VEXZA-996836 format. One record per atom (N, C-alpha, C, CB): residue number from 1; atom name; y negated, x, z. Coordinates in steps of 0.05 Angstrom, whole numbers, plus 5000, padded with zeros to 4 digits. Glycine has a CB too. Layout:
N
<node paba="NUM" drentor="CA" py="Y" px="X" pz="Z"/>
...
//
This chain:
100
<node paba="1" drentor="N" py="5103" px="4974" pz="5271"/>
<node paba="1" drentor="CA" py="5079" px="4989" pz="5248"/>
<node paba="1" drentor="C" py="5052" px="4977" pz="5256"/>
<node paba="1" drentor="CB" py="5084" px="4981" pz="5210"/>
<node paba="2" drentor="N" py="5030" px="4982" pz="5262"/>
<node paba="2" drentor="CA" py="5001" px="4962" pz="5274"/>
<node paba="2" drentor="C" py="4994" px="4977" pz="5242"/>
<node paba="2" drentor="CB" py="4974" px="4972" pz="5314"/>
<node paba="3" drentor="N" py="4973" px="4955" pz="5248"/>
<node paba="3" drentor="CA" py="4948" px="4965" pz="5219"/>
<node paba="3" drentor="C" py="4928" px="4966" pz="5228"/>
<node paba="3" drentor="CB" py="4940" px="4947" pz="5194"/>
<node paba="4" drentor="N" py="4910" px="4974" pz="5215"/>
<node paba="4" drentor="CA" py="4876" px="4972" pz="5220"/>
<node paba="4" drentor="C" py="4872" px="4953" pz="5216"/>
<node paba="4" drentor="CB" py="4855" px="4986" pz="5205"/>
<node paba="5" drentor="N" py="4853" px="4945" pz="5227"/>
<node paba="5" drentor="CA" py="4837" px="4919" pz="5218"/>
<node paba="5" drentor="C" py="4806" px="4930" pz="5218"/>
<node paba="5" drentor="CB" py="4841" px="4890" pz="5242"/>
<node paba="6" drentor="N" py="4804" px="4942" pz="5183"/>
<node paba="6" drentor="CA" py="4780" px="4946" pz="5174"/>
<node paba="6" drentor="C" py="4767" px="4927" pz="5160"/>
<node paba="6" drentor="CB" py="4779" px="4965" pz="5161"/>
<node paba="7" drentor="N" py="4744" px="4915" pz="5154"/>
<node paba="7" drentor="CA" py="4733" px="4900" pz="5130"/>
<node paba="7" drentor="C" py="4732" px="4921" pz="5104"/>
<node paba="7" drentor="CB" py="4702" px="4886" pz="5138"/>
<node paba="8" drentor="N" py="4731" px="4917" pz="5094"/>
<node paba="8" drentor="CA" py="4719" px="4927" pz="5056"/>
<node paba="8" drentor="C" py="4701" px="4905" pz="5057"/>
<node paba="8" drentor="CB" py="4746" px="4924" pz="5021"/>
<node paba="9" drentor="N" py="4686" px="4924" pz="5055"/>
<node paba="9" drentor="CA" py="4659" px="4923" pz="5053"/>
<node paba="9" drentor="C" py="4648" px="4889" pz="5010"/>
<node paba="9" drentor="CB" py="4652" px="4974" pz="5049"/>
<node paba="10" drentor="N" py="4627" px="4876" pz="5029"/>
<node paba="10" drentor="CA" py="4634" px="4851" pz="4998"/>
<node paba="10" drentor="C" py="4621" px="4869" pz="4982"/>
<node paba="10" drentor="CB" py="4617" px="4813" pz="4996"/>
<node paba="11" drentor="N" py="4608" px="4875" pz="4996"/>
<node paba="11" drentor="CA" py="4575" px="4895" pz="4967"/>
<node paba="11" drentor="C" py="4594" px="4921" pz="4948"/>
<node paba="11" drentor="CB" py="4534" px="4926" pz="4998"/>
<node paba="12" drentor="N" py="4620" px="4922" pz="4960"/>
<node paba="12" drentor="CA" py="4642" px="4932" pz="4942"/>
<node paba="12" drentor="C" py="4659" px="4928" pz="4932"/>
<node paba="12" drentor="CB" py="4651" px="4942" pz="4946"/>
<node paba="13" drentor="N" py="4660" px="4905" pz="4937"/>
<node paba="13" drentor="CA" py="4693" px="4880" pz="4929"/>
<node paba="13" drentor="C" py="4678" px="4866" pz="4916"/>
<node paba="13" drentor="CB" py="4712" px="4857" pz="4956"/>
<node paba="14" drentor="N" py="4671" px="4858" pz="4898"/>
<node paba="14" drentor="CA" py="4668" px="4826" pz="4891"/>
<node paba="14" drentor="C" py="4686" px="4826" pz="4867"/>
<node paba="14" drentor="CB" py="4634" px="4814" pz="4882"/>
<node paba="15" drentor="N" py="4711" px="4843" pz="4857"/>
<node paba="15" drentor="CA" py="4732" px="4826" pz="4843"/>
<node paba="15" drentor="C" py="4748" px="4810" pz="4870"/>
<node paba="15" drentor="CB" py="4755" px="4848" pz="4822"/>
<node paba="16" drentor="N" py="4758" px="4787" pz="4858"/>
<node paba="16" drentor="CA" py="4778" px="4765" pz="4866"/>
<node paba="16" drentor="C" py="4806" px="4776" pz="4865"/>
<node paba="16" drentor="CB" py="4776" px="4740" pz="4848"/>
<node paba="17" drentor="N" py="4823" px="4786" pz="4878"/>
<node paba="17" drentor="CA" py="4856" px="4782" pz="4877"/>
<node paba="17" drentor="C" py="4870" px="4760" pz="4885"/>
<node paba="17" drentor="CB" py="4868" px="4799" pz="4891"/>
<node paba="18" drentor="N" py="4895" px="4764" pz="4845"/>
<node paba="18" drentor="CA" py="4911" px="4735" pz="4863"/>
<node paba="18" drentor="C" py="4937" px="4752" pz="4836"/>
<node paba="18" drentor="CB" py="4891" px="4684" pz="4857"/>
<node paba="19" drentor="N" py="4950" px="4738" pz="4840"/>
<node paba="19" drentor="CA" py="4976" px="4735" pz="4811"/>
<node paba="19" drentor="C" py="4965" px="4753" pz="4783"/>
<node paba="19" drentor="CB" py="4979" px="4692" pz="4798"/>
<node paba="20" drentor="N" py="4940" px="4736" pz="4782"/>
<node paba="20" drentor="CA" py="4935" px="4746" pz="4755"/>
<node paba="20" drentor="C" py="4917" px="4776" pz="4742"/>
<node paba="20" drentor="CB" py="4923" px="4722" pz="4745"/>
<node paba="21" drentor="N" py="4895" px="4780" pz="4772"/>
<node paba="21" drentor="CA" py="4883" px="4808" pz="4768"/>
<node paba="21" drentor="C" py="4879" px="4828" pz="4755"/>
<node paba="21" drentor="CB" py="4886" px="4817" pz="4778"/>
<node paba="22" drentor="N" py="4918" px="4830" pz="4755"/>
<node paba="22" drentor="CA" py="4915" px="4865" pz="4744"/>
<node paba="22" drentor="C" py="4920" px="4883" pz="4755"/>
<node paba="22" drentor="CB" py="4895" px="4875" pz="4737"/>
<node paba="23" drentor="N" py="4919" px="4879" pz="4790"/>
<node paba="23" drentor="CA" py="4925" px="4899" pz="4802"/>
<node paba="23" drentor="C" py="4955" px="4896" pz="4824"/>
<node paba="23" drentor="CB" py="4899" px="4907" pz="4814"/>
<node paba="24" drentor="N" py="4966" px="4913" pz="4804"/>
<node paba="24" drentor="CA" py="4991" px="4916" pz="4826"/>
<node paba="24" drentor="C" py="5000" px="4900" pz="4858"/>
<node paba="24" drentor="CB" py="4986" px="4942" pz="4833"/>
<node paba="25" drentor="N" py="5018" px="4883" pz="4873"/>
<node paba="25" drentor="CA" py="5012" px="4872" pz="4885"/>
<node paba="25" drentor="C" py="5039" px="4874" pz="4894"/>
<node paba="25" drentor="CB" py="4997" px="4855" pz="4878"/>
<node paba="26" drentor="N" py="5043" px="4877" pz="4933"/>
<node paba="26" drentor="CA" py="5057" px="4895" pz="4941"/>
<node paba="26" drentor="C" py="5064" px="4884" pz="4982"/>
<node paba="26" drentor="CB" py="5038" px="4926" pz="4932"/>
<node paba="27" drentor="N" py="5087" px="4863" pz="4975"/>
<node paba="27" drentor="CA" py="5099" px="4863" pz="4976"/>
<node paba="27" drentor="C" py="5096" px="4860" pz="5011"/>
<node paba="27" drentor="CB" py="5107" px="4876" pz="4957"/>
<node paba="28" drentor="N" py="5087" px="4859" pz="5045"/>
<node paba="28" drentor="CA" py="5071" px="4883" pz="5069"/>
<node paba="28" drentor="C" py="5077" px="4853" pz="5080"/>
<node paba="28" drentor="CB" py="5030" px="4905" pz="5066"/>
<node paba="29" drentor="N" py="5103" px="4854" pz="5101"/>
<node paba="29" drentor="CA" py="5112" px="4827" pz="5115"/>
<node paba="29" drentor="C" py="5092" px="4803" pz="5104"/>
<node paba="29" drentor="CB" py="5110" px="4829" pz="5150"/>
<node paba="30" drentor="N" py="5082" px="4795" pz="5133"/>
<node paba="30" drentor="CA" py="5067" px="4763" pz="5117"/>
<node paba="30" drentor="C" py="5048" px="4755" pz="5098"/>
<node paba="30" drentor="CB" py="5055" px="4747" pz="5133"/>
<node paba="31" drentor="N" py="5044" px="4782" pz="5089"/>
<node paba="31" drentor="CA" py="5021" px="4780" pz="5066"/>
<node paba="31" drentor="C" py="5026" px="4797" pz="5032"/>
<node paba="31" drentor="CB" py="4993" px="4796" pz="5082"/>
<node paba="32" drentor="N" py="5007" px="4797" pz="5026"/>
<node paba="32" drentor="CA" py="5017" px="4808" pz="5000"/>
<node paba="32" drentor="C" py="4975" px="4815" pz="4997"/>
<node paba="32" drentor="CB" py="5041" px="4778" pz="4970"/>
<node paba="33" drentor="N" py="4988" px="4856" pz="4989"/>
<node paba="33" drentor="CA" py="4970" px="4871" pz="4977"/>
<node paba="33" drentor="C" py="4965" px="4883" pz="4973"/>
<node paba="33" drentor="CB" py="4960" px="4874" pz="4978"/>
<node paba="34" drentor="N" py="4949" px="4887" pz="4947"/>
<node paba="34" drentor="CA" py="4945" px="4889" pz="4919"/>
<node paba="34" drentor="C" py="4924" px="4912" pz="4925"/>
<node paba="34" drentor="CB" py="4935" px="4861" pz="4900"/>
<node paba="35" drentor="N" py="4941" px="4946" pz="4908"/>
<node paba="35" drentor="CA" py="4931" px="4970" pz="4904"/>
<node paba="35" drentor="C" py="4905" px="4963" pz="4888"/>
<node paba="35" drentor="CB" py="4951" px="4988" pz="4890"/>
<node paba="36" drentor="N" py="4882" px="4978" pz="4896"/>
<node paba="36" drentor="CA" py="4854" px="4981" pz="4875"/>
<node paba="36" drentor="C" py="4830" px="5006" pz="4890"/>
<node paba="36" drentor="CB" py="4834" px="4943" pz="4872"/>
<node paba="37" drentor="N" py="4834" px="5014" pz="4868"/>
<node paba="37" drentor="CA" py="4818" px="5035" pz="4875"/>
<node paba="37" drentor="C" py="4823" px="5059" pz="4891"/>
<node paba="37" drentor="CB" py="4802" px="5025" pz="4885"/>
<node paba="38" drentor="N" py="4860" px="5074" pz="4897"/>
<node paba="38" drentor="CA" py="4863" px="5085" pz="4912"/>
<node paba="38" drentor="C" py="4864" px="5079" pz="4947"/>
<node paba="38" drentor="CB" py="4849" px="5097" pz="4902"/>
<node paba="39" drentor="N" py="4869" px="5047" pz="4947"/>
<node paba="39" drentor="CA" py="4880" px="5046" pz="4969"/>
<node paba="39" drentor="C" py="4884" px="5009" pz="4968"/>
<node paba="39" drentor="CB" py="4861" px="5063" pz="4994"/>
<node paba="40" drentor="N" py="4885" px="4987" pz="4998"/>
<node paba="40" drentor="CA" py="4905" px="4969" pz="4995"/>
<node paba="40" drentor="C" py="4881" px="4947" pz="5010"/>
<node paba="40" drentor="CB" py="4938" px="4978" pz="5010"/>
<node paba="41" drentor="N" py="4885" px="4927" pz="4982"/>
<node paba="41" drentor="CA" py="4864" px="4904" pz="5000"/>
<node paba="41" drentor="C" py="4886" px="4891" pz="5000"/>
<node paba="41" drentor="CB" py="4832" px="4887" pz="4988"/>
<node paba="42" drentor="N" py="4878" px="4874" pz="5027"/>
<node paba="42" drentor="CA" py="4889" px="4838" pz="5034"/>
<node paba="42" drentor="C" py="4860" px="4823" pz="5042"/>
<node paba="42" drentor="CB" py="4915" px="4834" pz="5068"/>
<node paba="43" drentor="N" py="4870" px="4791" pz="5035"/>
<node paba="43" drentor="CA" py="4852" px="4778" pz="5041"/>
<node paba="43" drentor="C" py="4865" px="4762" pz="5070"/>
<node paba="43" drentor="CB" py="4844" px="4762" pz="5016"/>
<node paba="44" drentor="N" py="4843" px="4768" pz="5090"/>
<node paba="44" drentor="CA" py="4849" px="4760" pz="5105"/>
<node paba="44" drentor="C" py="4816" px="4746" pz="5130"/>
<node paba="44" drentor="CB" py="4870" px="4782" pz="5109"/>
<node paba="45" drentor="N" py="4813" px="4717" pz="5138"/>
<node paba="45" drentor="CA" py="4797" px="4697" pz="5131"/>
<node paba="45" drentor="C" py="4774" px="4701" pz="5126"/>
<node paba="45" drentor="CB" py="4797" px="4682" pz="5144"/>
<node paba="46" drentor="N" py="4784" px="4695" pz="5090"/>
<node paba="46" drentor="CA" py="4751" px="4692" pz="5080"/>
<node paba="46" drentor="C" py="4739" px="4725" pz="5062"/>
<node paba="46" drentor="CB" py="4727" px="4687" pz="5119"/>
<node paba="47" drentor="N" py="4749" px="4739" pz="5077"/>
<node paba="47" drentor="CA" py="4749" px="4774" pz="5076"/>
<node paba="47" drentor="C" py="4762" px="4794" pz="5053"/>
<node paba="47" drentor="CB" py="4764" px="4785" pz="5101"/>
<node paba="48" drentor="N" py="4767" px="4810" pz="5053"/>
<node paba="48" drentor="CA" py="4783" px="4828" pz="5052"/>
<node paba="48" drentor="C" py="4774" px="4856" pz="5071"/>
<node paba="48" drentor="CB" py="4787" px="4830" pz="5025"/>
<node paba="49" drentor="N" py="4816" px="4859" pz="5078"/>
<node paba="49" drentor="CA" py="4808" px="4871" pz="5099"/>
<node paba="49" drentor="C" py="4821" px="4903" pz="5087"/>
<node paba="49" drentor="CB" py="4821" px="4856" pz="5129"/>
<node paba="50" drentor="N" py="4825" px="4930" pz="5087"/>
<node paba="50" drentor="CA" py="4829" px="4957" pz="5083"/>
<node paba="50" drentor="C" py="4866" px="4943" pz="5096"/>
<node paba="50" drentor="CB" py="4803" px="4986" pz="5106"/>
<node paba="51" drentor="N" py="4884" px="4947" pz="5083"/>
<node paba="51" drentor="CA" py="4902" px="4950" pz="5094"/>
<node paba="51" drentor="C" py="4922" px="4971" pz="5100"/>
<node paba="51" drentor="CB" py="4907" px="4935" pz="5089"/>
<node paba="52" drentor="N" py="4917" px="4985" pz="5113"/>
<node paba="52" drentor="CA" py="4927" px="5021" pz="5115"/>
<node paba="52" drentor="C" py="4930" px="5015" pz="5151"/>
<node paba="52" drentor="CB" py="4893" px="5054" pz="5101"/>
<node paba="53" drentor="N" py="4962" px="5033" pz="5150"/>
<node paba="53" drentor="CA" py="4979" px="5040" pz="5171"/>
<node paba="53" drentor="C" py="4960" px="5058" pz="5194"/>
<node paba="53" drentor="CB" py="5006" px="5058" pz="5159"/>
<node paba="54" drentor="N" py="4961" px="5042" pz="5216"/>
<node paba="54" drentor="CA" py="4950" px="5048" pz="5251"/>
<node paba="54" drentor="C" py="4970" px="5081" pz="5248"/>
<node paba="54" drentor="CB" py="4968" px="5013" pz="5288"/>
<node paba="55" drentor="N" py="4997" px="5089" pz="5238"/>
<node paba="55" drentor="CA" py="4996" px="5110" pz="5264"/>
<node paba="55" drentor="C" py="5024" px="5120" pz="5239"/>
<node paba="55" drentor="CB" py="5003" px="5095" pz="5309"/>
<node paba="56" drentor="N" py="5029" px="5144" pz="5232"/>
<node paba="56" drentor="CA" py="5049" px="5154" pz="5225"/>
<node paba="56" drentor="C" py="5092" px="5150" pz="5235"/>
<node paba="56" drentor="CB" py="5036" px="5176" pz="5231"/>
<node paba="57" drentor="N" py="5098" px="5135" pz="5204"/>
<node paba="57" drentor="CA" py="5119" px="5127" pz="5215"/>
<node paba="57" drentor="C" py="5141" px="5143" pz="5196"/>
<node paba="57" drentor="CB" py="5120" px="5095" pz="5216"/>
<node paba="58" drentor="N" py="5151" px="5152" pz="5202"/>
<node paba="58" drentor="CA" py="5179" px="5163" pz="5193"/>
<node paba="58" drentor="C" py="5195" px="5147" pz="5177"/>
<node paba="58" drentor="CB" py="5195" px="5169" pz="5216"/>
<node paba="59" drentor="N" py="5201" px="5145" pz="5159"/>
<node paba="59" drentor="CA" py="5228" px="5130" pz="5145"/>
<node paba="59" drentor="C" py="5240" px="5142" pz="5142"/>
<node paba="59" drentor="CB" py="5231" px="5117" pz="5124"/>
<node paba="60" drentor="N" py="5266" px="5141" pz="5164"/>
<node paba="60" drentor="CA" py="5287" px="5153" pz="5164"/>
<node paba="60" drentor="C" py="5315" px="5148" pz="5146"/>
<node paba="60" drentor="CB" py="5291" px="5152" pz="5188"/>
<node paba="61" drentor="N" py="5329" px="5162" pz="5142"/>
<node paba="61" drentor="CA" py="5353" px="5155" pz="5125"/>
<node paba="61" drentor="C" py="5350" px="5162" pz="5096"/>
<node paba="61" drentor="CB" py="5359" px="5125" pz="5127"/>
<node paba="62" drentor="N" py="5324" px="5168" pz="5090"/>
<node paba="62" drentor="CA" py="5324" px="5160" pz="5060"/>
<node paba="62" drentor="C" py="5333" px="5182" pz="5049"/>
<node paba="62" drentor="CB" py="5297" px="5153" pz="5048"/>
<node paba="63" drentor="N" py="5353" px="5174" pz="5021"/>
<node paba="63" drentor="CA" py="5358" px="5202" pz="5018"/>
<node paba="63" drentor="C" py="5363" px="5198" pz="4976"/>
<node paba="63" drentor="CB" py="5394" px="5214" pz="5043"/>
<node paba="64" drentor="N" py="5336" px="5170" pz="4974"/>
<node paba="64" drentor="CA" py="5331" px="5173" pz="4942"/>
<node paba="64" drentor="C" py="5307" px="5192" pz="4941"/>
<node paba="64" drentor="CB" py="5324" px="5144" pz="4925"/>
<node paba="65" drentor="N" py="5305" px="5203" pz="4918"/>
<node paba="65" drentor="CA" py="5272" px="5225" pz="4921"/>
<node paba="65" drentor="C" py="5257" px="5201" pz="4895"/>
<node paba="65" drentor="CB" py="5277" px="5277" pz="4903"/>
<node paba="66" drentor="N" py="5237" px="5207" pz="4905"/>
<node paba="66" drentor="CA" py="5224" px="5184" pz="4892"/>
<node paba="66" drentor="C" py="5213" px="5210" pz="4870"/>
<node paba="66" drentor="CB" py="5197" px="5160" pz="4914"/>
<node paba="67" drentor="N" py="5200" px="5198" pz="4845"/>
<node paba="67" drentor="CA" py="5177" px="5223" pz="4831"/>
<node paba="67" drentor="C" py="5173" px="5198" pz="4794"/>
<node paba="67" drentor="CB" py="5204" px="5274" pz="4823"/>
<node paba="68" drentor="N" py="5173" px="5200" pz="4784"/>
<node paba="68" drentor="CA" py="5152" px="5199" pz="4753"/>
<node paba="68" drentor="C" py="5182" px="5174" pz="4745"/>
<node paba="68" drentor="CB" py="5146" px="5244" pz="4724"/>
<node paba="69" drentor="N" py="5216" px="5184" pz="4753"/>
<node paba="69" drentor="CA" py="5232" px="5178" pz="4734"/>
<node paba="69" drentor="C" py="5254" px="5168" pz="4753"/>
<node paba="69" drentor="CB" py="5237" px="5201" pz="4714"/>
<node paba="70" drentor="N" py="5242" px="5153" pz="4775"/>
<node paba="70" drentor="CA" py="5259" px="5146" pz="4796"/>
<node paba="70" drentor="C" py="5266" px="5108" pz="4793"/>
<node paba="70" drentor="CB" py="5240" px="5157" pz="4827"/>
<node paba="71" drentor="N" py="5244" px="5094" pz="4771"/>
<node paba="71" drentor="CA" py="5256" px="5058" pz="4783"/>
<node paba="71" drentor="C" py="5235" px="5045" pz="4791"/>
<node paba="71" drentor="CB" py="5276" px="5055" pz="4813"/>
<node paba="72" drentor="N" py="5230" px="5069" pz="4812"/>
<node paba="72" drentor="CA" py="5204" px="5059" pz="4824"/>
<node paba="72" drentor="C" py="5174" px="5042" pz="4823"/>
<node paba="72" drentor="CB" py="5200" px="5074" pz="4827"/>
<node paba="73" drentor="N" py="5172" px="5033" pz="4833"/>
<node paba="73" drentor="CA" py="5127" px="5026" pz="4814"/>
<node paba="73" drentor="C" py="5117" px="5040" pz="4831"/>
<node paba="73" drentor="CB" py="5102" px="4986" pz="4815"/>
<node paba="74" drentor="N" py="5097" px="5051" pz="4813"/>
<node paba="74" drentor="CA" py="5088" px="5081" pz="4837"/>
<node paba="74" drentor="C" py="5054" px="5065" pz="4843"/>
<node paba="74" drentor="CB" py="5085" px="5129" pz="4814"/>
<node paba="75" drentor="N" py="5050" px="5067" pz="4862"/>
<node paba="75" drentor="CA" py="5011" px="5066" pz="4873"/>
<node paba="75" drentor="C" py="5002" px="5094" pz="4886"/>
<node paba="75" drentor="CB" py="5003" px="5038" pz="4903"/>
<node paba="76" drentor="N" py="4977" px="5081" pz="4870"/>
<node paba="76" drentor="CA" py="4966" px="5121" pz="4886"/>
<node paba="76" drentor="C" py="4945" px="5105" pz="4892"/>
<node paba="76" drentor="CB" py="4955" px="5160" pz="4863"/>
<node paba="77" drentor="N" py="4952" px="5114" pz="4913"/>
<node paba="77" drentor="CA" py="4948" px="5109" pz="4953"/>
<node paba="77" drentor="C" py="4925" px="5143" pz="4962"/>
<node paba="77" drentor="CB" py="4998" px="5114" pz="4978"/>
<node paba="78" drentor="N" py="4910" px="5137" pz="4953"/>
<node paba="78" drentor="CA" py="4881" px="5154" pz="4966"/>
<node paba="78" drentor="C" py="4893" px="5187" pz="4949"/>
<node paba="78" drentor="CB" py="4877" px="5155" pz="5017"/>
<node paba="79" drentor="N" py="4910" px="5205" pz="4963"/>
<node paba="79" drentor="CA" py="4895" px="5229" pz="4955"/>
<node paba="79" drentor="C" py="4935" px="5243" pz="4951"/>
<node paba="79" drentor="CB" py="4865" px="5246" pz="4985"/>
<node paba="80" drentor="N" py="4946" px="5212" pz="4949"/>
<node paba="80" drentor="CA" py="4970" px="5217" pz="4939"/>
<node paba="80" drentor="C" py="4984" px="5181" pz="4932"/>
<node paba="80" drentor="CB" py="4987" px="5238" pz="4963"/>
<node paba="81" drentor="N" py="5014" px="5198" pz="4924"/>
<node paba="81" drentor="CA" py="5019" px="5161" pz="4906"/>
<node paba="81" drentor="C" py="5044" px="5159" pz="4931"/>
<node paba="81" drentor="CB" py="5037" px="5158" pz="4857"/>
<node paba="82" drentor="N" py="5046" px="5127" pz="4928"/>
<node paba="82" drentor="CA" py="5055" px="5117" pz="4949"/>
<node paba="82" drentor="C" py="5082" px="5103" pz="4928"/>
<node paba="82" drentor="CB" py="5030" px="5096" pz="4969"/>
<node paba="83" drentor="N" py="5109" px="5092" pz="4942"/>
<node paba="83" drentor="CA" py="5128" px="5083" pz="4917"/>
<node paba="83" drentor="C" py="5139" px="5056" pz="4926"/>
<node paba="83" drentor="CB" py="5155" px="5104" pz="4910"/>
<node paba="84" drentor="N" py="5149" px="5040" pz="4908"/>
<node paba="84" drentor="CA" py="5151" px="5008" pz="4932"/>
<node paba="84" drentor="C" py="5196" px="5012" pz="4928"/>
<node paba="84" drentor="CB" py="5126" px="4957" pz="4906"/>
<node paba="85" drentor="N" py="5187" px="5010" pz="4955"/>
<node paba="85" drentor="CA" py="5230" px="5012" pz="4954"/>
<node paba="85" drentor="C" py="5237" px="5005" pz="4973"/>
<node paba="85" drentor="CB" py="5251" px="5041" pz="4952"/>
<node paba="86" drentor="N" py="5256" px="4973" pz="4973"/>
<node paba="86" drentor="CA" py="5258" px="4964" pz="4990"/>
<node paba="86" drentor="C" py="5243" px="4944" pz="5016"/>
<node paba="86" drentor="CB" py="5264" px="4978" pz="4990"/>
<node paba="87" drentor="N" py="5206" px="4943" pz="4991"/>
<node paba="87" drentor="CA" py="5203" px="4918" pz="5009"/>
<node paba="87" drentor="C" py="5181" px="4945" pz="5025"/>
<node paba="87" drentor="CB" py="5239" px="4899" pz="5030"/>
<node paba="88" drentor="N" py="5175" px="4967" pz="5021"/>
<node paba="88" drentor="CA" py="5168" px="5000" pz="5034"/>
<node paba="88" drentor="C" py="5147" px="4994" pz="5012"/>
<node paba="88" drentor="CB" py="5195" px="5034" pz="5033"/>
<node paba="89" drentor="N" py="5116" px="5012" pz="5022"/>
<node paba="89" drentor="CA" py="5109" px="5036" pz="5008"/>
<node paba="89" drentor="C" py="5113" px="5057" pz="5031"/>
<node paba="89" drentor="CB" py="5078" px="5036" pz="4995"/>
<node paba="90" drentor="N" py="5135" px="5080" pz="5014"/>
<node paba="90" drentor="CA" py="5139" px="5102" pz="5018"/>
<node paba="90" drentor="C" py="5129" px="5126" pz="5001"/>
<node paba="90" drentor="CB" py="5159" px="5100" pz="5020"/>
<node paba="91" drentor="N" py="5115" px="5149" pz="5019"/>
<node paba="91" drentor="CA" py="5097" px="5169" pz="5008"/>
<node paba="91" drentor="C" py="5116" px="5188" pz="5015"/>
<node paba="91" drentor="CB" py="5066" px="5172" pz="5020"/>
<node paba="92" drentor="N" py="5113" px="5218" pz="5007"/>
<node paba="92" drentor="CA" py="5133" px="5246" pz="5018"/>
<node paba="92" drentor="C" py="5114" px="5248" pz="5027"/>
<node paba="92" drentor="CB" py="5149" px="5271" pz="5001"/>
<node paba="93" drentor="N" py="5113" px="5257" pz="5045"/>
<node paba="93" drentor="CA" py="5113" px="5276" pz="5086"/>
<node paba="93" drentor="C" py="5121" px="5303" pz="5094"/>
<node paba="93" drentor="CB" py="5137" px="5262" pz="5111"/>
<node paba="94" drentor="N" py="5113" px="5325" pz="5085"/>
<node paba="94" drentor="CA" py="5137" px="5340" pz="5096"/>
<node paba="94" drentor="C" py="5161" px="5346" pz="5101"/>
<node paba="94" drentor="CB" py="5137" px="5340" pz="5105"/>
<node paba="95" drentor="N" py="5178" px="5348" pz="5074"/>
<node paba="95" drentor="CA" py="5197" px="5338" pz="5090"/>
<node paba="95" drentor="C" py="5220" px="5305" pz="5082"/>
<node paba="95" drentor="CB" py="5177" px="5335" pz="5114"/>
<node paba="96" drentor="N" py="5189" px="5301" pz="5090"/>
<node paba="96" drentor="CA" py="5204" px="5273" pz="5086"/>
<node paba="96" drentor="C" py="5198" px="5243" pz="5068"/>
<node paba="96" drentor="CB" py="5204" px="5265" pz="5110"/>
<node paba="97" drentor="N" py="5199" px="5223" pz="5073"/>
<node paba="97" drentor="CA" py="5177" px="5198" pz="5074"/>
<node paba="97" drentor="C" py="5174" px="5179" pz="5095"/>
<node paba="97" drentor="CB" py="5181" px="5179" pz="5052"/>
<node paba="98" drentor="N" py="5142" px="5173" pz="5092"/>
<node paba="98" drentor="CA" py="5126" px="5157" pz="5115"/>
<node paba="98" drentor="C" py="5128" px="5134" pz="5109"/>
<node paba="98" drentor="CB" py="5098" px="5162" pz="5119"/>
<node paba="99" drentor="N" py="5129" px="5101" pz="5115"/>
<node paba="99" drentor="CA" py="5129" px="5084" pz="5109"/>
<node paba="99" drentor="C" py="5096" px="5081" pz="5112"/>
<node paba="99" drentor="CB" py="5148" px="5071" pz="5121"/>
<node paba="100" drentor="N" py="5083" px="5063" pz="5083"/>
<node paba="100" drentor="CA" py="5051" px="5059" pz="5090"/>
<node paba="100" drentor="C" py="5045" px="5030" pz="5095"/>
<node paba="100" drentor="CB" py="5032" px="5069" pz="5065"/>
//
């Protein structure tokens, strides 16, 4: 899955993320994203990037239904909620789940 490289403007992001910052940590490949203000940030070369997928990637074979009582951590993401499951963020979309 390709990820866009969009730098988060520093004037909008004065908060330093880390293990004790209070935001949800999301393992994402070779780095950690932090859920903040409805989107995910990652540290990159001394600044923070938005860490969003560039394409629509369906997660096939997903039989578990996510919801408020499914036992997986939820992360607000734009206009929906992602659920952390098996090292991925899943979001309901048109009768299936997408990897985010």
